[in-house]
N, C-alpha and C positions, 0 to 999 in steps of 0.2 A: 492831081488824083488825091480823092478823098481816101482815108484810112478805111479798109474794109473790115477789118478784125480788132476787137476790143478785147484786150487781156486783163482781166482783174486778178489779183494775187491776193488770196484770204491767207493771213497768217494764222498760226497757232495761238489759241487761248486756252489758257490753264490757270487754276486756282492754287495757290500755294499755303497751306496751312502750316504754321510753325507751333507746337505745342512745347512751352519750355519745360525744362527739368524742374521736378519738385520735390518735396520730402514731405510725408503723410505721418502724423504720429497719432497713435490710438492711447487714448487717458485709459491709465490703469483702473480697476476697481478693487474694493476691499469687502469682505463679507465677514461677518460675526457671529458665530453659533454658540449660543449660551444654554448649557444644559444642568439641571439641579440634580444632584444626588442626595437624598433626603437621609438624614442621620436617625439618630435615636439613643434610647437609654435601654441597657439590658441590666437586669438585677437577677443575680443568681444567689440563691440562698439555701445552705443545706443544714440541716438540724443536727444535733449531737447524735453519734451512733453509739451504742452500748451493746458489747459482745460479752454474752455469758456462757461460759463453758462448764457445764455440771458434770462431765463425764466422770471425773475422779470421785467427786461426792456420792454419785449413784453407786460408782463402783464399790467404794466403801461399805456401802449397807446391802446393796445386791450386787455382788460380784458377777461378772458376766462369765461366760463359758470359759474364755480364754483364762480369765483371772482365776477362776475356779479351779482349773487344772494345774495351773502355776504353784497356787497355795497348797492344792493336796500333793504335789510332787516334793514341794520344801518340808511339809510335815511329815512326808514318808521318808526322806532323807535323814530328818531330824530324829524320828522314832528309830531308824536302824542304826543312826550312832549311838543312842542311849541304849538300845537292847544290846548291842556290842560291848558298850562299856559296862553294864550291868551283868552279863554274862562273863565278860573277863573278870570283874570283882569277886564273883560268886566262884568262879573257877580258882582263884587264889585262896578264898577262905576254904574251900574243899581240899586244897592242896597242902594247906598248913594243918588240916586237923589229924590228929592223933588217932590212934587205935582206941575205940571205946569212946569216942568224941564223937562220931558221926551224927547222933541225934541230935546234940546240942548246936551242930552246925547247921543241920538242916533246919532246925527251929529258929536259928539267927538270920537265916535266908528269908523264911517265910515272913517271920516279923519284918524284915526291911521291904518287902514287896506290899505286905499288906498294910505298913504305916501310911499313915495321913499325909499329904504333901505339906510340907514347912518351907517357910520361906515369907517374903513380901510380896503383897498382891498390890496391883494398881487398878485404880477404877478408869474405865475409860468410856468415851462418848462416841456416839455415831452421829453423822458421819465424821470420819477422822480427817478427812481433807476437805477443803472448802472450795466454793465454785472460784474459776477462773474467771476474773472481771477483768476487761479490758475496754476501753473507750477512744473515740474520735472526737477531737473537739469540732464545733461548729464552725462554718465558714459562710461569709458573707462578701460577694464580688459586685462590684457594680461598674459599668462601663458605659461611657457616654460619648457620643460620636455628634459633633456639630455637621450641620446640613455643609455640602460641598458644592460651589459653582465652577463648572468646568467651561474655560472659554476655548473656542477653537477659532482662530483668526486667519483667513485665507486671503492672501494679498496678491494680484495681478499687477504687476508693475506697467504693463503696456509695453509696445513695442514702437519703433521707427522704421518707416518702409520710405525707400528711395526708388522714385519714379525718373527713369531718364526720359529725356526730350525726344519728339519725334516731330516728323515732317511729313505732311499729307501733300499728295500731288494730284490734283483732280483736272483733267482735259476736259474743257467744255467745247471745244471748237478745233477739229483737227485742220490743218494746214492745207490749203486747195487752190486750184487755179482756174477760173472761168473765162473761157472763149466764148465772146459773142461776134456775130457777123453782123457788121453795120450796113453792108450794101444792099442793093436791090437784088431780087431773084435772077437768076441766069436761066433763060430759057434757050432752048433748043429745038429748032432754030431760031434765032434772036427774033424774027420777024412774028413769032407768037405771042409776044409780049404785049402786043396790044389787044389781044382777044381777053386778056385776063385783067380784071378789074378787083380783085381781091375776093369775088364771091365763091362759095362752095363749088368745086367741079365735081360733076358726077361723072365717077369714073365707068359706070355701068353703061353709058351710052357708046 
């Protein structure tokens, strides 16, 4: 008896891809920026400065109000002292006068008052004070600055990266079992097999 069933086993098919581990290194970069700062020359000169103060000189010629009041007060004090001394001296003369000599005493007093001033006289010149003169010495300063170059260096050292290995599994064919019937068709009843020769059967008849 022949074998009626043919059983075919289809094994699984897959693709295995292995990626090895590797290290990737990125090279570093370097950037250099150069900028320039301009210098220059700065010259500063100051001429001589003269300070002239003529206050005291003008005050000795035409006194100010304050100076006039001060001088008048000093002269008033001096005149009062002189008058007091003169009255005291004349009083002493009158006290020493005897009876009958009063006219001579008064005549002596009047002669002293009317006498021309005596003594040494001094010639003066105005103004009596000179101007106050001061000065500041001249100055000269020179400042020179050279040009400057500024360097800005930026360095990137890079990096190293480790990439681990991987395994990729791709299934192209799943396992399967194919069963194929190898015998002839079985008809019921078996006597009907003679009427079928493989043509298409019209099931609507």
